[in-house]
C-alpha positions as a Markdown table, in Angstrom:
| # | Residue | x | y | z |
|---|---|---|---|---|
| 1 | Met | -1.1 | -6.9 | 2.1 |
| 2 | Leu | -1.6 | -3.4 | 2.8 |
| 3 | Asp | -1.2 | -0.6 | 0.3 |
| 4 | Ala | 0.2 | 3.0 | 0.4 |
| 5 | Ser | -3.0 | 4.8 | 0.1 |
| 6 | Cys | -4.1 | 3.2 | 3.0 |
| 7 | Ala | -1.0 | 3.8 | 5.3 |
| 8 | Leu | -0.9 | 6.8 | 4.5 |
| 9 | Ala | -4.9 | 7.7 | 5.6 |
| 10 | Trp | -3.5 | 7.4 | 8.8 |
| 11 | Cys | -1.0 | 10.2 | 8.7 |
| 12 | Phe | -3.6 | 12.6 | 7.1 |
| 13 | Glu | -6.6 | 13.8 | 9.3 |
| 14 | Asp | -8.2 | 14.9 | 6.1 |
| 15 | Glu | -7.9 | 11.4 | 4.4 |
| 16 | Ala | -9.1 | 9.3 | 7.3 |
| 17 | Ser | -11.3 | 6.7 | 6.8 |
| 18 | Ala | -13.2 | 3.9 | 9.3 |
| 19 | Arg | -12.1 | 1.4 | 6.4 |
| 20 | Ala | -8.6 | 2.9 | 7.4 |
| 21 | Leu | -8.4 | 2.5 | 10.7 |
| 22 | Asp | -10.4 | -0.9 | 10.9 |
| 23 | Ile | -7.2 | -2.2 | 9.1 |
| 24 | Leu | -5.2 | -0.2 | 11.3 |
| 25 | Asp | -7.1 | -2.3 | 14.2 |
| 26 | Gln | -6.3 | -5.5 | 12.8 |
| 27 | Leu | -2.4 | -5.2 | 12.2 |
| 28 | Gln | -2.8 | -6.1 | 16.1 |
| 29 | Gln | -3.8 | -9.2 | 15.5 |
| 30 | Gly | -1.3 | -9.9 | 12.3 |
| 31 | Glu | 1.2 | -9.0 | 9.8 |
| 32 | Ala | 0.6 | -6.7 | 6.9 |
| 33 | Val | 2.7 | -8.1 | 3.9 |
| 34 | Val | 3.6 | -5.2 | 1.4 |
| 35 | Pro | 5.8 | -5.2 | -2.1 |
| 36 | Ala | 9.3 | -3.2 | -1.6 |
| 37 | Leu | 8.1 | -0.4 | -3.7 |
| 38 | Trp | 5.8 | 0.9 | -1.0 |
| 39 | Leu | 8.8 | 1.8 | 1.3 |
| 40 | Leu | 9.0 | 4.8 | -1.9 |
| 41 | Glu | 5.8 | 5.7 | -2.0 |
| 42 | Val | 5.1 | 6.3 | 1.3 |
| 43 | Ala | 8.5 | 8.1 | 1.5 |
| 44 | Asn | 7.5 | 9.9 | -1.4 |
| 45 | Ala | 4.1 | 10.9 | -0.4 |
| 46 | Leu | 5.6 | 12.4 | 2.6 |
| 47 | Leu | 8.5 | 14.7 | 1.0 |
| 48 | Gly | 5.6 | 15.8 | -1.1 |
| 49 | Ala | 3.7 | 16.8 | 2.1 |
| 50 | Glu | 6.7 | 18.3 | 3.6 |
| 51 | Arg | 7.3 | 20.8 | 0.4 |
| 52 | Arg | 3.5 | 22.0 | 0.3 |
| 53 | Arg | 4.1 | 22.3 | 4.2 |
| 54 | Arg | 1.3 | 19.9 | 4.7 |
| 55 | Leu | 3.8 | 18.0 | 7.3 |
| 56 | Ser | 7.1 | 19.2 | 8.8 |
| 57 | Gln | 9.7 | 17.0 | 8.8 |
| 58 | Ala | 9.4 | 16.1 | 12.1 |
| 59 | Glu | 5.6 | 15.0 | 11.4 |
| 60 | Ser | 7.2 | 12.9 | 8.9 |
| 61 | Ala | 9.8 | 11.0 | 10.9 |
| 62 | Arg | 7.1 | 10.9 | 13.1 |
| 63 | Phe | 5.0 | 9.0 | 11.5 |
| 64 | Leu | 7.7 | 6.6 | 9.7 |
| 65 | Glu | 8.7 | 6.1 | 13.3 |
| 66 | Leu | 5.1 | 4.9 | 13.7 |
| 67 | Leu | 5.0 | 2.5 | 10.8 |
| 68 | Gly | 8.2 | 1.0 | 11.6 |
| 69 | Arg | 6.8 | -0.3 | 15.3 |
| 70 | Leu | 3.9 | -2.1 | 13.1 |
| 71 | Pro | 4.2 | -5.6 | 12.1 |
| 72 | Ile | 4.7 | -4.6 | 8.1 |
| 73 | Arg | 7.2 | -7.2 | 6.6 |
| 74 | Val | 9.0 | -5.8 | 3.3 |
| 75 | Glu | 8.8 | -8.6 | 0.2 |
| 76 | Asp | 11.3 | -7.8 | -2.9 |
| 77 | Thr | 10.0 | -8.3 | -6.9 |
| 78 | Pro | 12.4 | -9.7 | -8.8 |
| 79 | His | 12.8 | -7.6 | -12.0 |
| 80 | Arg | 11.6 | -10.5 | -14.4 |
| 81 | Arg | 8.7 | -10.6 | -12.3 |
| 82 | Ala | 8.1 | -6.4 | -12.5 |
| 83 | Trp | 8.4 | -6.8 | -16.3 |
| 84 | Gly | 6.3 | -9.5 | -16.3 |
| 85 | Glu | 3.7 | -10.7 | -14.4 |
| 86 | Ile | 3.4 | -7.2 | -12.8 |
| 87 | Leu | 3.3 | -5.5 | -16.3 |
| 88 | Ser | 0.6 | -7.6 | -17.6 |
| 89 | Leu | -2.1 | -7.7 | -14.7 |
| 90 | Ala | -1.7 | -3.8 | -15.3 |
| 91 | Arg | -2.3 | -3.5 | -19.1 |
| 92 | Thr | -5.1 | -6.2 | -18.4 |
| 93 | His | -7.0 | -4.0 | -15.6 |
| 94 | Gly | -5.6 | -0.9 | -16.7 |
| 95 | Ile | -3.7 | 0.2 | -13.4 |
| 96 | Ser | -0.8 | 1.3 | -12.9 |
| 97 | Ala | 2.5 | -0.9 | -12.6 |
| 98 | Tyr | 2.5 | 0.2 | -9.2 |
| 99 | Asp | -0.9 | -0.7 | -8.1 |
| 100 | Ala | -0.3 | -4.3 | -10.3 |
| 101 | Ala | 2.8 | -5.0 | -7.8 |
| 102 | Tyr | 0.3 | -4.9 | -5.0 |
| 103 | Leu | -1.9 | -7.2 | -6.5 |
| 104 | Asp | 0.5 | -9.4 | -7.9 |
| 105 | Leu | 2.0 | -10.0 | -4.2 |
| 106 | Ala | -1.4 | -10.4 | -2.7 |
| 107 | Met | -1.7 | -12.8 | -5.3 |
| 108 | Arg | 1.0 | -14.9 | -5.1 |
| 109 | Leu | 0.5 | -15.0 | -1.2 |
| 110 | Gly | -3.2 | -15.1 | -1.1 |
| 111 | Val | -4.7 | -12.8 | 1.2 |
| 112 | Pro | -6.4 | -10.1 | 0.9 |
| 113 | Leu | -5.2 | -6.6 | 0.2 |
| 114 | Ala | -5.8 | -3.0 | 2.1 |
| 115 | Thr | -6.1 | -0.4 | -0.3 |
| 116 | Leu | -8.3 | 2.5 | -0.5 |
| 117 | Asp | -7.7 | 2.7 | -4.4 |
| 118 | Glu | -10.9 | 2.1 | -5.9 |
| 119 | Ala | -9.1 | 1.4 | -9.6 |
| 120 | Leu | -7.2 | -1.5 | -7.6 |
| 121 | Arg | -10.1 | -2.7 | -5.5 |
| 122 | Arg | -12.2 | -3.3 | -8.8 |
| 123 | Ala | -8.9 | -5.2 | -10.4 |
| 124 | Ala | -8.6 | -7.4 | -7.0 |
| 125 | Ala | -12.4 | -8.3 | -7.4 |
| 126 | Gln | -11.5 | -9.6 | -10.9 |
| 127 | Cys | -8.7 | -11.5 | -10.0 |
| 128 | Gln | -10.5 | -12.9 | -7.3 |
| 129 | Val | -8.5 | -11.1 | -4.9 |
| 130 | Ala | -10.2 | -10.5 | -1.5 |
| 131 | Thr | -9.9 | -6.7 | -0.5 |
| 132 | Leu | -10.4 | -5.3 | 3.0 |
């Protein structure tokens, strides 16, 4: 389970961390799973970076090409789940619905969650979901 904060740390040198690089190394041995919203979160972050002239379109395209080569499986989230269990998780743990979607998927699949987001790490711990 991989969230956007972790994947985007691979794109921006000033956001890189040992934890993020370790997670990237772990992808060499297995598959990451992401909710469908991950695609939009990554795209939006890259677009924002382009607008702030932090990245060029070519650099964004190169990064997306690299992400496309990684073993990342995208899982759809049914709208009933988004408006039910995910919304409830967000309320209970004081996190965004976006972050709750990652937590929900990790819980359903019984897999650890790779995130650099501290609030999401705390919520995962409260739900007994391991984090990387």
